[in-house]
C-alpha distance (Angstrom), angle and dihedral (degrees) to the residues before:
residue distance angle dihedral
M1 . . .
R2 3.78 . .
F3 3.75 119.6 .
P4 3.81 112.6 -149.2
L5 3.80 95.8 -134.0
G6 3.78 97.8 41.3
R7 3.77 128.9 -129.0
K8 3.81 95.1 -39.1
G9 3.80 90.5 52.6
L10 3.78 90.8 50.2
V11 3.81 90.9 50.8
A12 3.81 90.8 47.8
A13 3.82 91.4 49.7
G14 3.80 90.2 50.2
A15 3.78 91.4 49.4
A16 3.79 90.9 49.3
A17 3.81 91.2 50.7
G18 3.79 90.5 49.4
A19 3.79 91.8 48.9
L20 3.80 90.8 49.8
A21 3.81 91.6 51.0
F22 3.81 90.8 48.6
W23 3.81 90.9 49.2
K24 3.82 92.1 51.3
V25 3.81 92.9 49.9
R26 3.80 91.4 46.8
S27 3.82 91.3 48.4
R28 3.81 92.2 52.2
R29 3.79 91.0 47.9
R30 3.82 90.9 51.5
E31 3.80 91.1 49.7
Q32 3.81 90.4 51.6
E33 3.81 91.3 48.9
D34 3.82 89.8 49.0
R35 3.82 91.5 52.0
E36 3.81 91.1 49.1
W37 3.82 90.8 48.6
E38 3.81 92.2 49.4
A39 3.82 90.8 50.0
E40 3.80 90.7 49.4
V41 3.81 91.9 49.9
A42 3.80 91.9 47.1
G43 3.82 89.7 51.1
A44 3.79 91.4 50.5
V45 3.81 91.0 49.4
D46 3.80 90.2 50.7
E47 3.80 90.4 49.3
G48 3.78 90.6 50.1
R49 3.79 92.2 50.0
S50 3.79 91.2 48.6
A51 3.80 90.8 49.7
A52 3.80 91.2 48.4
D53 3.80 91.7 49.5
A54 3.78 90.8 48.6
A55 3.79 91.3 48.7
T56 3.79 93.3 50.3
T57 3.80 93.7 48.0
G58 3.80 92.1 46.8
E59 3.81 96.5 -116.2
S60 3.76 118.7 150.4
G61 3.79 121.1 -130.1
S62 3.82 93.9 -147.8
G63 3.80 90.6 62.5
């Protein structure tokens, strides 16, 4: 099979495909990390609200 751009073109196409695959994997990993971070922040906000509610009603956290 002949490749129109020769051996160098084939190598460049392979490198581009590899870079694209790496970029996709990295993008998915970043999205997962972002979701985990958002969940952690939301949990901390909920904890803070619960603590504030407990403080305003006079409840003790040590039970």
